[in-house]
N, C-alpha and C positions, 0 to 999 in steps of 0.2 A: 381711727382707721387701723386696720391690721397690717403689720409689716412683717416681711420675711425674716428680719433679724430676730424678732420676738420668737418666731417659730423655732429657729435654730437654737436659740438660748434655751428654750423649753426642752428640746430633745436632748441637748447636751446635759442639762441639769438632771433630767430623768435617768439618762445613762450613767452619770456619775454617781447618783444616789443608789442606783441598783448595784453598782460595784461596791460601794461602801457597805451596803446591807449584806452582801455576800460574805465579806471578810469580817463582819462584826461578830458573827456567832456561827460556829459549825453546827450542822444539822444533818437531817436525813434527806438525801437527794435521789430523785428518780428521773430517768430519761427514757421516754417511750417513743421510738420512731415507728412510722408506719407508712404504707403507700397503698393507694387505691387506684385501680385502673377500671374505667367504665366505658362501655360502648352504648350510645343512645341513638335511637331513630326518632326523629320528630318530623311532623308534616308542617311545622311553622318555625323555621330556624331563624328567620329575620322578622322580628315583631314590627319593625318600622316599614316594611315593604307593603306596597299596595296589593300585591299578589302573593299568596302563601307559597313558600318554597320548602321542600323536604330535603333532609340531609342525614347522613350518619356521622355523628360527632364522637370523637375520641377524647376522653378526659383522663388525664393523669394527675394525681394529687399526692405528692409526698407531704408528710406531716411529722412534726416533732412536738412532743409535750414534755415540758420540764417542770417538775414540782420540787419544792424544797420546804421542809418544815423544821424549825429549830426553836430554841427557847426565846430568841429575839428576832427571828426572821421567818416570814411565811411568804412564799412566792409561787405563782403558777403562770406558766407561759405556754401558750398553744399557738403554733404557727403552721400554716399550710399554704402551698403555692398551687393554684388551680390552673393547669395548662389545658387549653381546649384546641383541638385541631378540627378544622372545617374543610373537608376535601371538596365539597361542592362549590366553594367560593374561589373564583379565579384570581381575585385581587388580594384578599386578606384571609389567609387560611389559619392564622395563629392568633391566640389571645391568652394572656397570662393575667390572672387575678389573684391578689394577695389577701390573705385573711390572718388576723392576729388578735388574740385575746391575752392580755397580760395584767397581772395584779401583783403588787408587792406591798407588804406591811413590815416595817422594820423598827426596832427599838435601838437607836444608836447610842443613847446614853440612858442607862437603866433608870426607869421610873421618872424620866425627865423629858427626853427629846425623842420624838417619833417621826416617821415619814410614811405616808401612804402615796402610792402612785399607780396609775392604770394606763393602759394603751389599748386601743381598739382600731382595727382596720377591717372594714366590711364592704361588701358590695350592696348598694342600696338604690332603690328607685327614687329619683328626685321629685317626681310629680305624679300623683295618682291619676291625673286626667290623661296622661300619655300612656304609652305602651307599658304593660305590666304582664307578669307571668308567674305561674306557680312552680316553675322549674328554671334553674339558672343556666341551662344549656343554651336557650335561645339568646340572641343578641339584640340589643337596642341601645340607642343613644341616650335613652332615659335612665340607664343604669350607670352609676359612677362609683368610684372608690371613695368612701367617706372615712376620714380618720378622726378619732377622738382621743385626746390625751389629757391626763390630769396629773398634777404634782402638788402634794399637800404636806408640808412639814408643820409640826406643831409641838408646843411645849405643854406639859401637864404637871400639876403639882397638887398634892393632897395636904390640906390643913387639918391634920389629925383625922378625926371622925366627923368633923363639922362640915367640910366642904371640899370640893375639888375645882381648881381653876384650870382653864385651857386657853391658850393663845394659838390660833391656827391661821395659816395663810394657804389659800387654795387658788391654783392656777389651772385654767382649763382652756383647751384649744380644739376647735372643730374646723376641719378643712376638707374640701373636695380635691380630687385630682386636678392637675394643671389643665388649663385650656378647656374648662367646662363650657360647653356651648349652651346657649339659652334655648330651652326646648319648648317653652310656652310663652306667649306674649304676656307682658307685664309682670314677669317673675325673673329673679336673678338669684343664683345660688352662690352667695358670697361666704367667705370664711369669717370666723369670729374668734376673739380672744378675750377671756374674762379673768379678772382678778377679784379675789374676795378675802377680806380680813375679818376674823371673828374672835371676840373675846367673851368668854362665858364663865360663870361661876355656878356650880350645881351643888345641891345639898348632899351631905355625906350620910353614912349609915346611922349616925346618931338620930337622924330624923326618920321616924318609923311610919307615921300616918301621913305627914305632910312632906311632899317632895317638891322642889322648886328649882328653876334655872333662870338666871338673869343673864342677858346677852346683849352685845352690841355688834352689829353686822354692817360692814360697808362692802358694796359690790359694784363693779363696773364691767360692762361688756362692750368691747370695741367691735363694731360691725362694719364689714368692708364696704357695703353699698348704701348704708343709711346711718342715721344718727346713733350715737352711743347710748347705751342704756345704763343708768346709774341709780342706785338706791342706797339709802341709809336707814337702818332699822334698830330701834332699841325696844326690848320687850322683856316681860317676865312671864314665864310659864309655870303652872303649878298643877299638882294633883293631890287630892285629899281622900284617903281611904276611909270611908264612913264605916264600912264593915267588910266582911269577907266577900260579899257580892257586889257592893256598890262603891265606886270612886267618883268624885267630882273633878272635872277638868276645866281649865280655863287659862286665858292669857290676856295681857293688856300691854299696850305699848304705843310707839309712835313710828311712822314711816314717812320718809320723803323720797319720792320716786320721780326721776327725770328721764323722759323718753324722747324728747325732741319733737313730739307731736302730741295731739290731744288724746290719742289712744294710750291708755295705761298711765297717764299722768295722775299723780296723787300726792297729797301732802296733808296728813292728819292722823287722828287716833285710829288704832287698830285693836280689835278685841275679839274674843270668842269665849263661849262657855258651853259646857256639855257634861257628859258622863261616860263612864265605862262600866258595863254590867257584865259580871262573870257568874252566872247561875251555878255553874259546875265546871269540872275539868274538861268538858267536851264542848263548851259553848262560850262565846264572848261577843259583846256588842259595844262599840264606842260611837258616840255621836257628838259633833261639835257644830255650833251655830254662831255666826258673828259677822264682823266686817274686817276682812283681811286685805282687800284691794280698794274698791270703791263701789259700795253696794253690798247687799247681804250675800253671805256665802255659808255653805255648810259642808260637812264631810261625814262619811259613814264608813265603818269598817266592821264587818260581821263575819264570824267564823263558827261553824258547827261541825264537830267531828262525829260522823255517823259511826265509824269505828276508828281504831288507831291508824288505819291506812286509807280511810275514805273521808273526804271533807267537802263541805259546801262553803263557799266564800262569796261575800257581797261587798263591793267597794265602790264608793263614789268620791271623786276628787275634783277640785276646782283650782286650777293653777294658772299663773301668769308668768310666761317666760318666752324666749325665742324658740322657734321650731328646731333650731340647731341644738339647743341645750337638751331637747328630748332625745337626741342621739345617744346621750349617756345612759338614759333609762333603757334604751333598746339596743345597746351596743352588742349584746350577746347574740342577737339574731342575724340571720343571713337570709337573703331573698325576701319574698313578699309573704308576710303572715298577716292576714286581714285583722285578726284579733289583737295584734300588737303594734303594727306599723303605724307611725305617725301620719303617713300620707304625703308629707312634704319635707324636704330638706332645704330650708330657706332661712335667711337671717332676720326675717320679720318677727316682731313681737306678737304673741298670740295668747289668748285666754282659752283654755281648754277645759271643758266640763265632760267628765267621763264616768259612766256606770259600767261595771263588769260583774258578771255572775258566773260562777263556775262550780262544777261538780267533778272532782277528780279523785282517783284512788286506784287501789289494787285489790282484786278479789281472786285469790288463788293464783293461777297462772295468767290471769287477764289484767291488763292495765288499760284504763279508760280515762277519757276526759271529755266533758261537755261544757263549753264556754260560750257566753254571749256577751255582747257589749253594745253600748250606745254612746256616741261621741259627738260633741258639738264644738267646733272651732270658730272663734272670731279673731280676726287679725287686723293689724294696722294697714295691711295690704288686703283690701276687700276681695281681691281675686281669689284668695286662698280660703275664704269663708266656706264652711261646709258643715253638714251634719251627716253622720254615718252610723249605721247599725248592722248587725250581723252576728256571726258566731261560727263555731267549729265543733266537730265531733271527731275524736281520735280513738282507735281501738286496736290493741295488739294482744296476741295470745301465743304463749309458748306451747306448741303442740307436743313437743317432747324436748329432750335435752339439747337437740341439734336444730330443730326447725321451729321458726317463729314467723307468724303471719300477722299482717296489720292492714288497717285501712284508715283513711282520713277524708273528711269533707269540710270545706270552708265556704262560707257565703258572705258577701259584702255588698251593701247597698249604700251608695253615696248620693247626696243631693248638694249641688254647688249653688250657693246663693247668687253668685254673679250673673249666671245665665239661667238659673232655675232648671238645669238639666240634671237628669238622674243617670246613675251609672251602676249597673249590676255586674258583679264578678263572682264566679264560683269555680271551685276546683274539687276534684275527687281523685283519690289514688288508692291503689292496692299494692302490697308488696309481700315478699316472702324472703326470709334470710335463712341460710343453712350454714351451720358450723362444720366446715370441711375438716378442719383440724384445730388444734389449740390456738394457732396463730393465723388461721386462714378462714375468712367468712365470705360467702358468695350471696349476692342479693339480686333478685329480679323484681322490677317495679314498673307499674303502669300509672301514668298521670294524665288526666284530662282536665282542661280548663276552658271556660267560655266566658263571653262578655257580651252584655246587651247595653249599648250606649249610643246616643245620637250625635255626639260631638264629632267623631271621626268615623264615618260610615265604612271606610275601607281599612281601618287600623285595628290590629290586635284582636282578631276574632278567635274562634275555637282553636285549641292546640292539643295535640296528642304526643305523648312521650312514652317510649318503651326502652328500658335500659337494663343492662346486665353488667354487674360490677363484681370485682373481687378485691377484698381488702386484706392486706398482709401486715401483721404486727411483727416488727423485726426484733 
C-alpha cells in the first residue's frame, strides 16, 4: 500500500538532489518569465451539467521557464499557474490549476555517480467514458491534477574498452489530487509508488560487430487499492551487425512476475529475435518477435525520411504495466489529445497493444502532421477494457514574419468491451497568431468539439469556444 510518508521522502529527496546538482558545476542559466491573459466565450462551460450553460471565462496564466546547461548539470523547469474566473457561476467563480514540467540530469562525482530526476503536474481526464473536452476552459469532475515524480541515482564504471557497468535505483510516484471522487462505477483512481533496482553490464567500444547487455532487474509497484505488482527479470540482449544494412537482434532471459491475480501472472523464460534493416540514411526498419509476457508478442519500429525535414513513422508496441505508469510517457501533454491520451488514470494492471502511423514535417513556411492510431487495452479490471482508433491532422503556416495561421482536427472512436457501447469524439479548431512586438503575441482561436455516445444521453454534447489571448514575455 502507498503511504504519505513515502511521498514526502520522495519530494524531499528530489529537492535535495536538485540543490546538490546546482552547486556541483557552474553553467549557463536562463530564466524566461511570461504571462498570458485570455478571454473565452463557451456555450458549454460545465461538462457535467444536464443542460448546457454559456459563460465568458477569464484565464490568467503566469509562467516561468528556467534552464541550466553545464558540464555536469542539465536542467529544465517550466511552471505555470492557470487561474480561471467564471462570472456566471454564483457558487464557485474561481479555479486554480497547476502545471509543472521539470527534468534534471547531474554528474555529482565525475564519471562515477549520476542522478536523473523528473517532476510533472498536469490536468488529466480520469475516465474517457465520462465528460471530456478539447479545451481546458470547461469544468468537469472528471478532470483532476495528476502528479508524476521520478528520482533515479546510479553508479557507472567503464572497464577500459571492454565493458561498462551500471547500478541504478529508480523511484517513481504517481498520485492524484486529494479527495478524488469516484466518477464511474467499478473504478477507483488510487496512487502508486514503484521501486526498481537495475544492474547491467554492456559491451564497450572494443566490440564492433557484436554488442550485448546483460542485466538483472527487480521492480515492485505499491498500489493503493489493489495488490502490489512485483517482477524479477534477468536477461541478455544482443545485436550483431552482419553488414552495413542488416543487424540481427535478440534477447533471452527469465522473468518471475507476481500480480496478486491471474491477470499478468507469469513465471518462465522470455525471449525474442528479429532484425534491424537500414537500406540507406533515409530509412530504417526494426522487427522483433518472441515471448516477453505470456504468449507471443512482437514490435515494429519503421522510419522513412522523405526529406531532411519530412518523415513517415510506423510503430507497434505491446506492453504490460499499470495505467498510472503510462502517465510518465504522456507527462508532457495537457488536456485531451486522442492520439496520445491513455484514456484512464487508474492503478489497475493493463496490457496495451498500440499501432501508430504518422507523417510529419516542414515544407517552407508550412508545418504539418497527419497521425493515426489503433489501440487495444486489456486490464485486470475488465470495466476498463477497450479498443480505440482514430487520428489527427494539424497544419500551420506563417503568412509573413508576424502572422501565423493554423488548424487542427482530431477524431477518436472507442468501443468498451464491458457494455459493447461505442463512443465517437471529434474536435476541430482554427487559430491565428500575430506578433505585435518582440515580446507580445496575440492569438484568436475557435474550437468546436462534439460527441456521439449512448452511455450518457445528456452528458458532454457539442461545445464551442471562441478565445482571444495576449502573451507577454517579460
